[in-house]
VOLUMTI-392836 format. One record per residue (C-alpha): z negated, y, x negated; residue in one letter. Coordinates in nm, 2 decimals, padded with zeros to 4 digits. Each point is the difference from the previous one (the first is absolute). Layout:
BEGIN
((Z; Y; X); "A")
...
***
This chain:
BEGIN
((03.85; 00.89; 00.05); "M")
((-00.25; 00.23; -00.18); "I")
((-00.21; 00.02; 00.32); "K")
((-00.02; -00.37; 00.02); "N")
((-00.12; -00.02; -00.36); "R")
((-00.25; 00.27; 00.06); "E")
((-00.12; -00.18; 00.31); "S")
((-00.03; -00.33; -00.18); "A")
((-00.19; 00.17; -00.28); "A")
((-00.25; 00.14; 00.25); "R")
((-00.03; -00.34; 00.17); "S")
((-00.08; -00.16; -00.33); "R")
((-00.26; 00.27; -00.08); "A")
((-00.17; -00.05; 00.34); "R")
((00.01; -00.38; -00.05); "K")
((-00.15; 00.04; -00.35); "Q")
((-00.28; 00.23; 00.13); "A")
((-00.09; -00.23; 00.28); "Y")
((-00.01; -00.30; -00.24); "T")
((-00.23; 00.19; -00.24); "N")
((-00.22; 00.10; 00.29); "E")
((-00.03; -00.37; 00.11); "L")
((-00.07; -00.12; -00.35); "E")
((-00.29; 00.27; -00.04); "N")
((-00.14; -00.12; 00.33); "K")
((00.01; -00.36; -00.10); "I")
((-00.18; 00.07; -00.33); "S")
((-00.27; 00.20; 00.18); "R")
((-00.05; -00.28; 00.26); "L")
((-00.02; -00.27; -00.28); "E")
((-00.27; 00.20; -00.18); "E")
((-00.19; 00.03; 00.32); "E")
((00.03; -00.37; 00.06); "I")
((-00.13; -00.08; -00.34); "E")
((-00.30; 00.24; 00.06); "H")
((-00.08; -00.15; 00.33); "L")
((00.01; -00.35; -00.15); "K")
((-00.26; 00.10; -00.26); "E")
((-00.22; 00.15; 00.27); "L")
((00.04; -00.33; 00.20); "K")
((-00.12; -00.20; -00.30); "K")
((-00.32; 00.22; -00.01); "L")
((-00.09; -00.07; 00.37); "E")
((-00.18; -00.34; -00.07); "P")
((-00.20; 00.15; -00.27); "V")
((-00.13; 00.27; 00.22); "M")
((-00.11; -00.25; 00.26); "Q")
((-00.24; -00.18; -00.23); "F")
((-00.18; 00.29; -00.16); "L")
((-00.36; 00.06; 00.11); "P")
((-00.02; 00.25; 00.28); "Q")
((-00.17; 00.29; -00.19); "Q")
((00.23; -00.05; -00.29); "E")
((00.30; -00.05; 00.23); "A")
((-00.02; 00.35; 00.14); "G")
((00.01; 00.16; -00.34); "E")
((00.27; -00.24; -00.13); "R")
((00.21; 00.05; 00.31); "Q")
((-00.02; 00.38; -00.06); "Q")
((00.11; -00.05; -00.36); "Q")
((00.29; -00.22; 00.11); "L")
((00.11; 00.24; 00.26); "R")
((00.00; 00.29; -00.24); "R")
((00.20; -00.22; -00.24); "H")
((00.24; -00.09; 00.27); "A")
((00.05; 00.36; 00.10); "V")
((00.08; 00.10; -00.35); "L")
((00.27; -00.27; -00.04); "Y")
((00.13; 00.01; 00.36); "M")
((00.34; 00.16; 00.00); "P")
((00.01; 00.32; 00.22); "Q")
((00.26; -00.01; 00.27); "P")
((00.28; 00.23; -00.10); "E")
((00.16; 00.23; 00.25); "A")
((00.34; -00.12; 00.10); "E")
((00.25; 00.22; -00.17); "P")
((00.23; 00.20; 00.22); "K")
((00.33; -00.15; 00.07); "Q")
((00.26; 00.24; -00.11); "Y")
((00.34; -00.04; 00.15); "Q")
((00.31; 00.10; -00.19); "L")
((00.21; 00.25; 00.18); "R")
((00.36; 00.10; -00.05); "R")
((00.02; 00.33; -00.16); "V")
((00.38; 00.06; -00.02); "N")
((00.21; -00.16; 00.26); "S")
((00.35; 00.03; 00.10); "A")
((00.07; 00.24; 00.29); "S")
((00.18; -00.16; 00.29); "F")
***
């Protein structure tokens, strides 16, 4: 009965960790979507600038975009829980 409780506790911990990971991923993606929407709004403005001024302005906008563009994070390693103490059969 104790092993069952321990197993259930480990299972809940794995589920919670997975849920937290998904929530973090959702928030990162939502931030990226908002940023991309802002960049999309700037596209029409860039098209109507005079050509000489446009090159300078585009460079400024690109620098601005790079500053606020979220950098892709390396996917964290997936750690797997292993049984440390088990009954000998």
